[in-house]
C-alpha positions in Angstrom: 73.9 -1.1 -42.0 76.6 1.6 -40.2 78.1 3.8 -43.3 81.8 1.9 -44.3 84.5 4.1 -44.7 85.6 5.3 -48.1 89.1 6.0 -47.2 90.0 2.2 -48.1 91.5 2.0 -51.3 90.9 -1.5 -52.8 87.3 -2.2 -53.0 86.1 -5.3 -54.4 82.4 -5.3 -55.7 79.8 -7.8 -56.8 77.4 -8.6 -60.2 74.9 -7.1 -58.2 76.1 -3.7 -57.2 76.3 -2.9 -60.9 75.8 0.1 -62.4 78.3 0.2 -60.2 79.3 4.4 -59.0 81.6 6.3 -57.0 81.0 6.9 -54.2 78.8 3.8 -53.2 76.0 4.6 -51.4 77.5 3.0 -47.9 80.2 5.6 -48.0 80.2 8.0 -45.1 78.9 11.2 -46.2 82.2 13.5 -45.4 84.8 13.3 -47.6 82.0 12.0 -50.7 82.8 13.8 -54.3 80.1 13.7 -57.0 78.6 10.5 -57.9 81.0 9.5 -61.8 79.5 6.0 -63.0 82.4 3.7 -63.4 82.9 1.3 -66.2 84.0 -1.9 -65.0 82.2 -5.1 -67.3 84.8 -5.1 -69.8 88.2 -5.2 -67.9 86.9 -5.6 -64.0 88.7 -3.4 -62.9 87.6 0.4 -62.7 89.6 3.1 -60.7 87.4 6.5 -59.9 89.3 9.6 -60.8 87.4 12.0 -58.1 89.5 9.5 -54.8 91.3 7.5 -56.8 89.1 4.3 -55.3 90.3 1.4 -57.4 87.0 -1.3 -57.4 87.7 -5.0 -58.9 84.7 -6.8 -60.4 84.5 -10.3 -58.4 84.8 -13.5 -60.9 86.9 -10.7 -62.7 85.2 -8.8 -66.8 81.7 -10.4 -67.5 80.9 -9.1 -70.6 77.6 -10.1 -71.3 76.6 -8.3 -68.3 
């Protein structure tokens, strides 16, 4: 799979991608930052404090995950 561009500002993620961290494994490395885990389960959304990428959980919040 080719590397994905991590300059997109909104990325949808699925339950299978949890626990969520930024950058994602498929992101390109040239502008990556240290890995940071993002709590997304309760609200269904998270913003990376390093790059500002906005993540949305498909199907919304999942408190029971």
